[in-house]
N, C-alpha and C positions, 0 to 999 in steps of 0.2 A: 508646332501643330498647324496644319494647313486647313483652311476652310474655303468654301466656295458656294456661291448661290447656284442652286441646281434648278434647271428647267422643270416644269411640272411633269413633263412626260417621263423624266428619268428619276423623279423623286423616290418612287418605290424602291428602285434598285439601290440607290445610295443609302437610304434609310436602313434597308435590309443588311447591307454590308457592314455598316459601322456607325450610322448616325443615331441620334436619339430616337428611341422608339416611343410610340404612344404608350402611356402608362396604363396598367389595368386599373379601371376605376372601381367604384363600389360594387358593380356587378360585372361579370365577365362579358367582354364584348363592348362595353361602354367606351366611347371615344374619349381620349384625353382632352381636357380643356386647354392644354398648353400647346398651341399651334407653333410648330417650328419650321422655318423655311431656310435656315442656315444649317447645312448638313456636312458633317466631316467626311472627307474623302479618304478612306483608310489607306489607299494606295498612293496618295499624293504626298510624298515626303519631301519633294523638292519644290522649285518655284513653279513648274509646269505640271499639272496633274496629267497622268497618263491613263488611258483606258486599257483594261486587260485585253489580251488576245481573244478574238472571238472564235469560239469553237462550234462545230456541228456535233451535237450529242444525240445519240439514240438511247432511249430508255425502254427496256423490254419489260412490260407488265404495268398495268394501271391500278395496282393495289396501293395500299397506303404508302409503302416505301417508294414505289415508283413515282407516285404523284408528288410526294414531298420532294423527291430528288428533282423532278421536272420543274417544280416551282422555284426551288432554291437555285438551280442552275440557270433558269431564265432570269431570275432577279439579279444574278451575277453578270448578266449581259450576253449570255450565249444562246444559240439557236437550239431548240429541243424538239425532238419528234418522239412520240410514245407509240409503241406497238402493243396491242392488247388482243388476245385470242377471242375474248367474249364479244358477242355482237353488240351488247349494250351493258352499261353498268346498272345492274338490277339490285333490288332490295334483298340482299342475301347477308347472312351472318347474323350476329346478335349483339349483345352489349360489349362495350369496351370501357375500361377505366383509364382515363387520361390524367396522368400525374403532372405535377408542376414542371418537371424537366422537359416535358413535351408541350404543355399548354403555353409556356412562355415562348416557345418556338412558333406555335400556331398563331399566336398574336402577332409576332414579327412577320410571319409569312403573309399576313393580311387576308386571311380567309374571310368569307362573308359573315356578317354578324348573325345571320340566321343560324349558324352552327351553335353559337353561344346561347341563343334563345331556346334552342332545342335541348340543350344539355341540362342535366340534373346535378346540382352541387350538394353532396351529402353533408348534413349538419353534424352528424356524429357517426362513429364507428363502434360496433360491438362485436365481441367474440363470445360465442356460446359453446358450452359442451354440447355434444350431440343430443343429450337429453333435453336441452333447452335452457339449462342454467346459464345465466349471464356471468362470464368470468371477468370481463373487463369492458369498460366504456371509455372511449376517447371523446369527450364532449367538445362542443364548439370546434369541430374538426375543420370546417370550412374557414373559420376565422384564423385558426392556427396555421393552416397551409398558406394563406395569403400573407400573414404577418411574417412567417419565417422565410418564405421562398418567393414572395412577390408575384405569385401566379396561383391559379386555382387548381383544385383536384375536382374533376368533373366525370360523370358517368354519361356515356353517349351511345347511341346506336351506330354500329359500324358504317351503315350506308349513309348516315347523315354526314359523317366525317369524310367518307370517300367522295360523295357528290359535291360537297363544298370545296374540297381540294381540287376536284376536276373543274369546277366552275372557275376557281381562281387561276388554275393553270391555263385554261382557255382564254381568260381575260389578259393574261400575260403573253399571249401569242404562241403558246405551245401547240404543236400540231399533233393530232391523234389519228391513228389508223386502228379502228376497231374491227373486229372479225378478221384479223390478220395474224396468223400464227407464224412464229419464227421457226424455220426448218433447220437452219444451221448458221453458225457464226464463223467467219474467217478472221482469225485474230491477227494475221499478218497485214491485212489491208489497212485498217479493220473495216469489216462490212458484215451486214446481215443478209441472209437469203430467206425470203418468205416461202410459205408453202405453195404460193402461186408461181414461184420462180423469179420474182422481182428481186433485184439486188440494190441495197441502199448502203452508201458509204457514210462514215462519220469519223471524227477525230477521236471519239470516245464512245464506248458502248457500256451501258450500265444495266446489268440484269437484276431485276428485283422480283425476281420471280420465286413407345414408353407406356404412358397411362392413357386413360380414356376419360372424355368429358361428355356429359349430357348437357345440352344447351337448350334453354327454354325461355321464351318470351311471352308474357301474358299482357293482354290489353286491360286497361282499367275497367272498361265497360263489361268485361267478362266476370268481374269480381263483385258479387253481391254482399259478401261478408264484410260488415263495417270495419272490423279490426284490420283485416287484410287490406282493404281499400285505404285505410289510414296509413299503413306502411308504404303504400305506393305513392300516395299524394305528398308525403313528407319525406323527401330524399334522405336516405341513410345507407350505410353499408353493414351487412350482417354476415359474419362467418360462423359456421358450425364445424367444430373440430371433432372428428370421431376416429374410431379404429380403422386404419387403412383407407380412409376416405375423408373428404370434407366438402362442404357446400358453401356457396356464396350467393347472396341476393342483394340487389340494388335497383333503384328506380332509373328509368330512362325517360327521355322526351318530356322534361319538366314535370315529371310525376304522372304521366299518362300511360306508362308501360312499366312492367317489372321483369327484370332479367334474373334468371336463376341458372347457376352453373354447378353441376354435381360432378366431382372429380373422384373417380373410382378406379380400381385395378382394371387393366385392359383385357378384354376377351374378344376383341375383333379379330377376324382371320388375317393372316399375313397378306400384305399388299392391299388391304382395304383401309382407307383413311377416313371415310365418312360414310355413314349409312343412316337409314331411318331406324330409330330405336324402338324397343317395346316399352310402352307405357307401363304395362303390368310388371315387367321385370324391374324397371326403374323404381316403382313404388315398393316392390318387395325388398329391394336393397336398403331402403330408408324407412321401413315401416316402424322401427323402434326408435326413430329419431324424434326431435322436437315436434309436438303437435302442430305448432304454427307452420313449420316447414311442410308437414304432411297435408295441412289444409290448402297450402299453395299447390302442392303436387296433385291433389285431388281435382284441381281445375284443368289439368293438362290433358289435352286430347291427342297431341302428337309430340314427338321429341326426336331430336337429331343426336347421333353419337359421333364424336370426333376423336380420332386417335391423336394423342399428344406425342410429338416427336422430339428426339434428342440425338445429337451426335457428338462425338468427342472433339476436342479442340483440334483445329488444323494447325500444322507447323508454321504456316505463313498465310497471309491474305486475310480478307474479311468478307469473303463471298458467301459464307454459310455459317450462321450461328443461330440455329433454331432455339427458341426459348420456351420452356414450359411456363404455363400461365400462373404459377403460384405467387408471383409478384406483379402480375398484369403488365409486364414490361415489353411484350412482343411488339405491340403497336407503337408504344412510346419510344422504344429503341429504334424502330424503323424510321420514325420521324427524325430522330437524332441523326441516324446514318445519312439520310438524304440531305439534311441541312448542312452537316459538316462537309459533305462532298461539294455541295454548291458553293459554300463559303470559300473553300480552298481553291476552287476553280476561279473564283472572283479575284484572286490575287495573282493570276498568271499575267506575265508581261509578254510571253511568247509561247507558241505551241511546244517548243522544245523543252519547256519547263514542266510539261504535263507529267512525265514520270516522277518528278520530285513531289508534285501535288499528290499523286496516288500513293507514293511511299509514305508521305506524312499522314494521309488518310488511314492507312493501315496502322501506323504507330499510334494514332489518336483513338481509333475505334476498337481495335482487337482486344486490348487488355480490359477495356470497360465492358465490352460484350461478354467476355469470359467471366468477369467478376459478377455480372448480373446473373448469368446462368448458374454459377456456383451458389449464389445467395438464394436463388429460387429453389434449388434442391434442399437447402437448409430449411426453408419455409415449409416445404412439403413434409419433411421429416417431423417438423414441430407440430403441424396440424394433423398428421396421420398416426400419432402414437396410439398403440393399443393400451387398454386399461392396465395400470400397474404403477410401480414406483416412479418411473420416468414421467408418466402422464401426471401423476400427483404433484411432482416437483414443478412441472410446467404450469399446472393450474395455479399453484401457489405464487409463482412469478407473475402470472397474468392478473391475479387478484391484488397484487401489491401495486404501489404507485409506479407509473411508467418511468423507467430509467434503463439505460443500457447496461448489460445486454437484456433484450426483451424478446419473448417468444413470438410476438406478432410484429414482424418487420415493417408492417404498414404504419406502425406507431413508434417503432424503436428509434430513438434520437440518433443512435450511432449509424444506422443504415439510412435513415431519412436524409441525413446531411450530405452524403455523397451521391445518393440515388436521386432524390428530388431536388437537391441543390445544384445539380449539374447545369452549367450554362454553356451551350454549344458555341455561342458567339464569342464569349470570353475565351474559351479554350483555343479556338482557332486564332484569334488575335494574338494571344500570348505565344502560341506555337510559331506563328509567322514572325513575330518580333524577335523571338529567340533564335530562330533559324530561317531567315528569309530565303526564298528561292534564289539560286545563283543564276547570273546571266550566262548564256551559252553563245558560242560563236554562230553567226548566221550560216545556215545550211545552204550550200549551192546545189541546186537541183540540176543534174546533167540533162542535156538536150535529149539524149538517148538513155532513159532510165533502165535499170536491170530488168530482164524479162520477168522476174518474179514479182515486180511491182507494176507491170503494165496492165492497163485496163481498157476494155473495149467499150463500144457504144452503150451496151446494155446496163452498165453501172450508173447509178443515180445518186445524186446528193440527197441525203435524208431530209434536207430542208431547202429544196431548190424550186419548189413550185409555188403557185399562188394559193389562195384560200381553198379549203376543201381537203379531201383525202386522196385526190389523184395526183400523180407525179409525172413529170415529163421524162422522156428517155425510153429507149427500147427495153423490152423485157424478153429474156431468152425463152422461146417457146418451142424451138426445134428439138427433136429427140434423136439420139443416135441409136444404133441397133440394140444396145443393151437397155434402152429406156431411160438413160440419164440425160440431163440437159446438156446440149452441146454448145460450144462457144459460137457467137455470131461474128467474131473477128474474122476478117477476110483472110484467105490463105496467102502464104508467101511472106518472107521475112520483111520485105519492103513495106507491104501492107500493114504488118504488125507494127513496124516502126512508125509509120504515118499515124496510125491510130493511137499509139502510145503518146505521140506528140500532141494529138488532139485532146487526149485525156488530161495531159498536163496543162493545156490551155484552159480546159474546163475548170480545173482547180482554182484558176485565177479569176474566173468570171464572178461578178457580184452575185450575192444570194438573190434568188428569184429569177435569174436569167440563165440558168444552166441547162436549158433544154437541148435536145439532140441537134436541132437546127443550128443553134449558136455554136455548139461544139464543132460541127462540120465546117461552118464558115470560118471560124478561127483556125481550125486545123488546116484548111486550104491556105490561109495566109502564112501559117508557119511553114508549110511545104514550099511555098514560093520563096520565103526568106531563106530557107536552107539552100535552095538552088542558086539564089543570088550570091550567097556567101560561099558557094562551091563546096558545101558540106557533103552533098550527095555525089 
């Protein structure tokens, strides 16, 4: 085992990849008292530690998955640029339940402590019949989660997580292009083309971009009812299981908000994924349910309806695995996805190993994502039973001591162990140890690359400019007769070859100095060299 003293500037990166992480203290976000300055370099197997190959990576989308990917990739030592269509990251969305498989990752990502201070950690979980009868209570839930999995189960507002991830990414040097929609992607280059016509190159491009759910968020100061206010101030999770539907309620922002999700059969029109719901219609659907739930719903003045989406498993790849919210694993799985990708990229010794990293990513993530999707459907079926013999058998199991198999997978030991016990860092380390990337022969780039790989002046490195959102390089703005963008590469085969040579020199220019002026100057040197060597 190799060890090295790491400069402070690089400490975050090495701790993330494999060094001892700060432990979760008595409260989430509390710093460990054990200060460690000797960090294991996981890629240092020989006498001389080697840094991984530095990639330029584009992430499309500044949602939870995109931001987690950006942070993890940056912590692995790569340059990251994020493109987001929204003009700003606004307070949208509602509550999220962050389970130990994701919170241990968030701790290692080093997000600001403000996130943990805003979280609500439920002290118990209850499942009710829709009438209000309590079927089961999982006491000391917070203590049990930490004891079994070394990380907390917390309920948070989505925007709190998104903004703290964004803040962490900015601190790591990730560049952001807000209000920049991606028009198309050229997978051969690879490069993205924005709606404004700008073209940005990268070594890797990561795109992070059924039933119906009513989503409601109530503020504590809206609630005059003492009993309801007590539910909000003392974090817990409540499920109501009913015929063809179920409801979930839990506190947010350290007991200052209450989030309610009502999951019912879908009646949204085709191609409508979110709209403003009817409060009266919502109340009518749940009028015969628990009086406590109806007292909460009586406080609602507006409600959003979200279509819940599902698709069948893809034969290969991990680019699309939408998850229904019955296990609250959509956001948690997104955090896992981004982190595993970043960790795998941290083990690269050359860019030629990138296909191996992506293949391993698929192998690690696809089966787990599919397993979570299947388990979520099972949870829906368990909570949506109509009254009858199956429902009575379910209720009998819920009233019995908790043991596998158990109808509430939130408390089922059999499901918890693989769902909440998942450790992304351990899985990547074990996968790399079992099947390390193989070295590849050095690729010799010809002086005259194939026409299909030639690039003109308008192409830009995704990470080539200084601070801010502007980038150097020309943007194609001329239009041909058909209205499509035309190339700015000069006419004539000789001109194309000269510019292809310039583009190759641009690839070798240090990051931050790849403007058009540098490209032209170095391209001229290359042209003179070709003449001296009698190549032309």
